[in-house]
C-alpha positions in Angstrom: 47.6 -5.9 183.8 49.4 -5.5 187.1 48.7 -2.6 189.5 51.6 -0.6 190.9 51.3 0.7 194.4 52.5 4.4 194.6 52.4 7.3 197.0 50.2 10.3 196.1 53.2 12.3 195.0 54.6 9.5 192.8 51.1 8.9 191.2 50.8 12.7 190.6 54.2 12.8 188.9 53.4 9.7 186.8 50.1 11.1 185.6 51.3 14.7 185.2 48.7 16.1 187.6 48.8 17.6 191.1 48.5 15.6 194.4 45.1 17.2 195.0 43.8 15.8 191.7 44.9 12.4 192.8 43.1 12.9 196.2 40.0 13.9 194.4 40.1 10.8 192.1 40.5 8.7 195.3 37.4 10.5 196.8 35.4 9.9 193.6 36.5 6.3 193.5 38.1 6.5 190.1 41.5 5.3 191.7 41.9 2.5 194.1 43.8 3.3 197.2 44.5 2.2 200.7 46.4 3.4 203.8 49.7 1.8 204.6 50.9 0.8 208.0 52.9 4.0 208.1 49.7 6.1 207.8 50.3 7.2 204.2 47.7 6.9 201.4 48.8 4.7 198.5 47.1 4.5 195.1 47.2 1.7 192.6 47.9 2.5 189.0 47.8 0.0 186.2 50.7 -0.2 183.7 48.5 1.6 181.1 47.6 4.4 183.6 50.5 6.6 182.5 48.5 7.6 179.4 45.5 8.7 181.4 45.0 12.5 181.6 43.0 14.5 184.0 39.6 15.4 182.6 38.6 18.0 185.3 40.1 21.4 185.8 42.8 21.4 188.4 43.7 24.8 189.9 47.2 23.6 190.9 48.1 22.2 187.5 51.1 23.8 185.8 49.2 25.4 182.8 46.3 26.7 184.9 47.8 30.0 186.3 48.2 31.4 182.8 44.5 30.7 182.1 43.5 32.2 185.4 45.6 35.3 184.8 44.1 35.8 181.3 40.6 35.4 182.7 41.2 37.9 185.4 42.7 40.4 182.9 39.6 39.9 180.7 37.4 40.6 183.8 39.4 43.7 184.6 38.9 44.9 181.0 35.2 44.4 181.4 35.1 46.3 184.7 37.1 49.2 183.1 34.6 49.4 180.3 31.7 49.5 182.8 33.5 52.2 184.8 34.0 54.3 181.7 30.3 53.9 180.8 29.3 55.0 184.3 31.6 58.0 184.1 30.1 59.0 180.8 26.6 58.6 182.2 27.5 60.7 185.2 29.0 63.4 183.0 25.8 63.5 181.0 23.6 63.7 184.2 25.7 66.6 185.4 25.3 68.3 182.0 21.6 67.8 182.1 21.4 69.1 185.7 23.3 72.2 184.9 21.1 72.9 181.9 18.0 72.5 184.1 19.4 74.8 186.7 20.1 77.4 184.1 16.4 77.4 183.2 15.2 78.3 186.7 13.3 81.6 186.3 14.9 84.7 187.8 11.9 85.4 190.0 12.8 82.4 192.1 16.1 83.9 193.2 16.4 85.0 196.8 15.9 88.8 197.3 19.0 90.7 197.9 19.3 92.4 201.3 21.9 94.7 202.6 23.7 93.7 205.8 22.0 96.6 207.6 18.5 95.5 206.8 19.3 91.8 207.5 20.4 92.7 211.0 17.2 94.7 211.8 14.2 92.6 212.8 11.0 93.3 210.9 8.2 95.3 212.6 6.0 92.2 213.4 8.9 89.9 214.4 9.1 88.9 218.0 12.3 87.5 219.6 12.2 83.9 220.7 11.4 83.5 224.4 14.5 83.3 226.6 16.8 84.9 224.0 16.0 88.5 224.5 19.1 90.6 224.0 21.3 87.6 223.0 20.3 87.4 219.4 23.1 88.3 217.0 22.7 89.6 213.5 22.7 86.7 210.9 25.4 87.2 208.3 24.2 86.5 204.8 26.4 86.2 201.8 26.7 89.5 200.0 26.1 89.7 196.3 25.3 86.0 196.1 22.9 84.9 193.5 21.3 81.5 193.0 23.7 80.9 190.2 26.8 81.6 192.3 25.3 79.5 195.1 24.9 76.6 192.6 28.4 77.0 191.4 29.8 77.0 195.0 27.7 73.9 196.0 28.2 71.9 192.9 31.7 73.0 192.1 31.0 74.3 188.6 
């Protein structure tokens, strides 16, 4: 059996693989090679070498992009399923939170004050030092209950 001296490109074409696959075979020592006087890498293929196929996965082989695309699509489908499951779990958590908030007893609601009584300090209250005469009346929401507050804060 005689060995034929070919460039990397010629060997890749002959074997039906990419040039990077040929380089890897040279690195692994499964193909004999040498550098020519012109600085190019040459490989030696026997006459029966054209029936050899690449055993390893080669990312630049012609049939590989379809496999990669289908794998990515399958991964995307998995991620979509996970996202939908998380959305359902989040909706259930919101539902449970709303049910728990509805059970809060009415005695825990904030007392209602009119704007006039809110602006007047209580009898025992003292103004903070250095702020005499500069305190303004604090505006509180009128007619606001705990439930309406929850609805505003949580968007329900």
